[in-house]
Phi, psi and omega in degrees: 000132182209151178215147191266143173299146180239149175271133175282161179297144177306144171100346180303336183250025184294329179274011183289331185296334183256007182298327189273003172277107182241173177293143184231169181121157180283154181292130180238152180093154178068181181300317181296324179297315183299310184302314185296313181300317182296320178292324182293316178293321183299318180300311185304316181297317182293326180285318180301320184286324180296310180300312184295319182295320182289325177295325178284315191249325177075023186278152185292324176302324181288334177293318176302325174301325179300310183297318180299320175292323174300316181298320179295322175300318181295313181297332182267005177084016174286152177258168187295318179296328178296314180299315177299316181294320186291320182299310185289329175296317177301314181293311184296322179293316181285321179286344173287320178282322183218089182304136181289143181294330181234081184315310181302311179299320183294325178296319179291322178289322175302314182296318183292318174294321176299313175301319181293324178297312187289333185301333176296328179291318183295316185293319171305311179303314177295325182286327173298321182292322174297313183293329176292319176298316181290332174293316181297320176297320183293317178295325174301321179294310182299314179298320177292320178290320175296328177291322175299313180297315181300315176302320177298323179287317175297307185268316178292308176298319185297316180300317181299311180299325180294319180295318186295317178303318181289326182290319177296322180291320176298317182294321181296331179294331182270359185254161174286169186307319183299313179292337179286323177302319180293321181295321175302308181302317181298317185289330178292318178297321176300319178296319178296321182291321179296317179298321176300313177300320184295318179298315175299317179290331176290317178292328171292315173197108182286127182301331184293332181298317178287314194269325186243341177110178185291316182307308183290328174286340175279325176301314182297317182299315185282335174297311177300319186291317178296319179295324182282327186246342178083006178264128178291137177248121175272125192243139171220091175258114179235090180231113186274347176207163173293144174262168172310145186298326182291333183277320180296316174306310183295320179293322174300320183289326186293315186291317183297322185279323181297317174302321180299314175300316182300318179292326185274327194232332191287332186051040186273157172267341174198163186225142166246130178237131177226131176231120180216154184242150168231174191294340180251351193200159173238145183232143179222139180215128173236120186227134175236167181250033182277210189281345179074178184195176169273104185301336180295324179298334192292332191250014172277145176300140181078005178282187183264011184253035182303313182301316179288338173296317179295318177297316174303320178291316176294321178294313183296325178298343181255009180075025185258181189235138183229125177224139178242122178240128181202160175208154179293128182078010181234006178088190182221140170227133178248130183238132180229140172225126177234123187292140172255346182297143179082349174276143172228142181200158175283120180291139175251140180286000000 
């Protein structure tokens, strides 16, 4: 049983650009909500007390406290904007009740305290940037090695098998009919091995991705998936120009892993794969109509989402966004956005 991938109507993936925008905010309600609110109130009280002390005395030790409170805010999931707004609300409230005797000095100290608190975010941002760069270099090395291994399998092993075929053919000429029959069986097994090696080399690193580009490689990937599983794949590929190699490789791996998950877990009747580009970003969406799952479990240590964890690392290394949407009985959707702004690369025809 087999079915060919089909193209969906243009515009099917028009909403992908908005796919990464999800609801944000802290959990409210229940025991977790009460704990979060209590923690929030405690941090605000500590920040207000430390800021007031520094405004009065201006000691270096109190300024160090600002950095510690910035780290604490970061650990609680607060953003820079939230911290700045809280800082100004405290100043506005305190100065309305007790105007400072020396406004210029108070403003300077307030600014210094805020800068020190925000520096925790800057340090984390730099650390994240360093980690992303290291991840990107690691993935580039892995893909380079994958390409080398794939070519070795495809070319080196194929040449050895071709030589072995010739040797067996020479041997068959000197054998009686019964022996020749055994040699034919052996050559048939070698043909199967050659086919499996070729398929493995393609899975490790498809030559089409380097030679013909992402769209051609994805078409081959979904056709192979449909032939093996019988699940139809509806495709919407719109790529007007080649993208940087690391982006094309990441998008290919995302679709490859998503289809692998569909084959193993989804029990889906159909899949939709969309990859489209805009001047400032590239979008990718893979959706199935299978049994669905709990997205939170996919990224837990020891869960079933090791492939998705790798995808998330690849996307984050490129400064992109990954979102997984799913519910039991409602299928699963993987949505990715990778920005193109600020990137420069030699365009390939």
